[in-house]
C-alpha positions, 0 to 999 in steps of 0.5 A: 148488299145487292148492287144489281150486278148479278144476273141469271142466265135467260134460257140457254143464253142464246136465243130467247123464246118467241115473244119472251123478254130478257128481264133486267136481272137476266142476261144472255151469254156474255158474247151476246151481252157484249154485242147488245152493249155495243148496240147501245153504245152505237145508239147513244153515240151520235147524240153523245158525240154531237151534243158536246161538240155543239156545246164546245166541249170535248166529245171523247170526254163526254163518251168516257164520262157517259160510261162512268155516269151509267155505272153510277146510275146502275149501282144507285138503282140496284140494277132495276132501271135499265138505262144509259146516261149520255150527254143531254141535248137540253143544254145545247141552247143553254151553252150557246146563250152562255157563250154568246154572253161572253162565257167560256167552257168553264162557265158553261160547265159551272152553270150546268154543275149547279143544275146537277146539284138541283137535280140531285136535291130534287131526287132526294125530295122524291125519295123523302116524300115518295113518288106520289109527288111526281104522280100528283104533278105528272099523272098518266096524261102528263107523263105520256105527253112528256115521253111523246114530245121527248121522242118526237122532238128528235124528229127534226134532227132526222129530217133536217140533219141526217136524212138530207145528206143521202136520202136514198141510203136513208130509205134503204137503211130504214127498209132494211132495219124494219125488215130485220126487226120484223123478219129475223129470228132469234138473237139477230132480230134483237140486234136489228138496229146494229145490223142496220148500221152495219148494212148502211156503213157497207152500203155507203162504201159501195155507193162511193165506189160505184157512183163517187161523191154525192152532192148534199148538205153537210153542216148547212152547206151543200157540197160534194163529199164522200158518203163514208169519209174515213180520213179522220180515222187514219189521223186519229191516235189509238190511245189518248186522254180527253181534255179536262178543265175545272168549272167556273161559276157565274150567277148570270150563267147559272140563272140561264141554265137552271130552268132546264132542271124541269126538263131533266126531271120530266125526262127521268120521270118519263124514262122510268115510267117508260121502262116500267111499262116495257118491263112490267116492273113497278119502279115508283120506289126508284124514281127519286133514286134515278133522278138523284143518280142522274144529278150526281152523275152530271155533277161528276161529269161537269166537275172535270169539264164534261157535259151533263148527262140524262137518261137516254131515250135513244136506248129506250128505242133499242130496248123496244126493238130488242125486248132485251132489258138486261142491265148487264148489257148496259154495264157492257155498254158503259165499259165500252164507252169508258174505253172508247173515250180513251181511244180517239180512233174509235171515236173517229170510226163512229163519227164517220157513220154517214148521215144518211145511215143515221137518218134511216136508223133514227126514223125508226128509233125516234118514232118508237120513243114517241109512241111509248108515250101513247102506250102509257096513255093506252095502259092508263086508259086516258080518255082524250075525249076529255078536254082536261086531258086533250088541251094541255097534251095537245099544246105541249106536244106541238110546242115540243115537237115544233120547237116553239120558243118563248123569249123571257129576256134578251139572254134567256129563252125557253123552247122545245122540250123544256117549254113543252113540258112546262105547258103540259104540267102547268096547263093540266093543273091550271085547267084542273083547278078551274074544270067542272067536277065531272071532268075531273072525276073521269081522270083522278090524280094518282095521289096514292103514289101508285099506278097500274101498268096492265090488266094482267096482275103485274100491279093492283089498285093498292100498289101491291105487286101481284107477283110478290 
């Protein structure tokens, strides 16, 4: 049985040729693969650490279970979909609403467990009826918009949380990382994001020694603080188990959480589409598996008290920068996360990464994620002059990026990615139902369950891989 855990060595395993990509079933040398895995861990760590904190859950358990979830995902997809599963930020608002109504951590994880079940069943439905039901619901104009709003929705995190903590460090880290991505050669150009983090870490330490503390906002309050605060590292233990607890189920909490499944399906569909665009592989047959695997992984994580997981857009940015799509790197990242989840001291080291450093890195990463949506439009030759395409995409992106919210009841509110996704999907199909025939004929639904990823023969109109 092929579980996708065997890889061929790419070239000499050291330096890919200029312009070459390392495919999912290939790998570099193991030391280099481990380095790339570490870069993926760093890329996901910020959100995977912050999200459970905001949800009131144990961040070390979140990191550990993200590694387990990633392993489940890679095995389920047979190594064809290079992805990292980390804590979903879509549930932060849900957790806040549940806690505001008197729920505790068990109630939060119980509600999210049910969302995992719904996601798992949705994946099975896609497996049964084919990717055509996703393509029919989300043609290129929709998937491109969803990928774009998922990426650009992260922009306020950079603008309001990371960048203001140390704007000059953020600017220098952004410039260094951009130069590293463009100017470095060989393997070092492939780990430019990681090098940018190391550069920012060292720069912050030097600035602390030279200029002392900085006065900037941290946690919503302007205070004097060190750019690089390592006090938590000394206090943390080397080895320690995270906190486990069983979920509890309340209908009121479940009803608040369930609508998020729409965003998770869209995130997974957009992620698989984006990975397919990047690797040139046809992944339609793995879409249902990916969705079901995400649901199963979230069920396992929440069953022991952890947060739900989703395919991480942050790691798409790393792949876009490195052009290394090897699933071996994700296995390395998963092992690191599993071990690091058992090491509170490591969590303290990564948590100490200065906000200004993250500001400089995320400006590039989050922008790369959003622009992958534009790449989907370009490859599918989506005509944005057609109002049937333009109107729903424009409205959904603004809602998703701007954080527009819609209050349904006193206890339930849709906003951001979830609301933006709903507007794009429903808006497109409602407008299509009333649109004149000449508008609909310019952008037919991909109801055959196929799509062409480029013009060079990697996929044809009949859904057959030209490389086969």
